[in-house]
N, C-alpha and C positions, 0 to 999 in steps of 0.2 A: 887515161882511158875514158871514153864517152859513157856517160851515165844518164839514164832517164830520170833517176831519182835525185839528182843533184839539186840542192835548194837554190832558189834565186836569191841574189843579194838584196838586202833591205836598203831602202832609199838612203838612210843615214850612213850606210857603209860606203856609198858611192860619192858622198860629198866630201871633198878634201878639207883638211884643216884650214881655218881662216878663210872660208868661202864667203864671197860677197854676192848677195842677191841684188841684181840691178834692175829687176822688173817685178814689182808686186803692187798690190792694191790693198794696203793695210790701213790707210787713213779712213776713219769712220764717216760714212754718210755722204761722201762727195763723188762717188762713182759706183760702179757695179761690184766693188770689192766689199770690204767690211762695212756692215750697216750701222753698228753701234760700237761703243768703246769696248764692250765685252768681247765682241768679235775681234777687235784689234788686239786685245790682251791675249786671247787664245792664239791668234796667228803668230804674234811675236814670240810667245812662249814655245810654240811648236818649232819655229825657226831656231830658237836657242837650243832646243832639244836635239835638232838635227845637226847642230854644230856651226850654224851661221855666225859670223862675227860682225857683219855689217849688212844693213839693208838700205837700199836706195829705193824708197817707195815712189811709184810713178803713176799717179792717178791720170785718168784720161782727160784730155782737153779737146773737146769737140763742140763746136758752135751748135747751139740749140738742143744738144743732148746732154753733154757734161760741160757746162759753161764755167769750167774752172779757170782760174787765173793764178798768177804768181802769188797774189795776196791770199786767195782762198786756200791754196795748198800750204803756204807757210803758216797761216793761222791754224789750220787743222793739225799740222805737224807740232806746232807749239802747244796745242791742247793735249795731244798725245804725250808730249814730253812732260807736261805738268801733271797729268793724271796717271801716267804710267812711267814714272822716272826710272825705276829699276830696269824695266825691259828696254826702254828706249836708249838708255845709257849703255847697257850691256851689248846691245846690237849696233851701237853707233848709228842710230837712225838718221838718215838724211833723205832729201827728196829731190825729185826732178818731175817731169811730166811725160806722158805718152801722147804726143801731138798727132792729130789726124791731118793727113796731107790733103788740103783743099784750098780754095781761094781765101777763106777766112784765115787760114794758117799763114799765108803769105802776108796778109795785112798785119797779123800779129807780130811776126818777127821783123817786119819792116819798121815797126813803131816801138817795140820794147824788147828787152833782153829775154831770152828763153831760160827756163830752168833746165840745166844740163845734168847729165849723169856725172860727168867729170870734165873739167876744163871746158872745151867747146863741143863735146859729144852730146848730141841731142837725139832722144828716142822718138821715132816716128812710126806711124802705122797708116794703112789705107784700107780701102774696101778689099775684102777677100775675093770678090767676084771679078772685078775689073780695076785696072789701075786708073787713076785720074788721067784725063786727057792731057793735062798740063804737067804730068809727073816729072819729066826731065827738066822742064822749066822751073818747077818748084825746087827740085834738088840743086839745080844750077844757082838759083838766087840764094838759096840757103847757104851754099858754100861760098858765094860771094860775100855774104855777111860774116864769114869766118867760122861757120859751124860745120861739123862733121856728122852727117846723119848715121844713125844706127837703126836698122830696121827691126822693129818688134815683130815677133812671130813669123820669121821668114818661111817656115814650113807650111804656112797657110796660103801662100800666094801661088796657087797652081799655075797661074798664067806666066810665071817666071821659070817653070820647070821645062827644060827642053824636051821636045817629043822626038824620039828616034823612030826610024822606020820599023824597028823590031817591036816597038810598043804598039804600033798600029795594026800589025798583022794578027 
């Protein structure tokens, strides 16, 4: 029976056992996520409380904004593992990156390996307003290098949502 007074489920009730978070910004001070190690500690403990068992942290890599590299990301992860060994071990902390699709990204993956979510799956993002002019070329070249792109935040790219005639009326 339909009830107006039925309570909404809590977030932790919706997360299945052994859930893996594949997109978070928990490494301190290297992008717009955690600012300091205490923020990282808080976020990791909250993830543990929600039932997460693995976290693949994915800091932004975007030329002139978040100039992260494989080195800066791995160094930050190592610092977290050293300073927060209990949390990072309980969560099986690993890392990749969220790469911004632009000309600088092409240069990057042509010259060095990317940090992937798993195997050859690479997390990518682009402007929410307009796709890059060379979008299909970037994706094609990325796949020629053996990578499989995974689009971060697909719900934000309104230019990919088909418009039907009924939506215009």
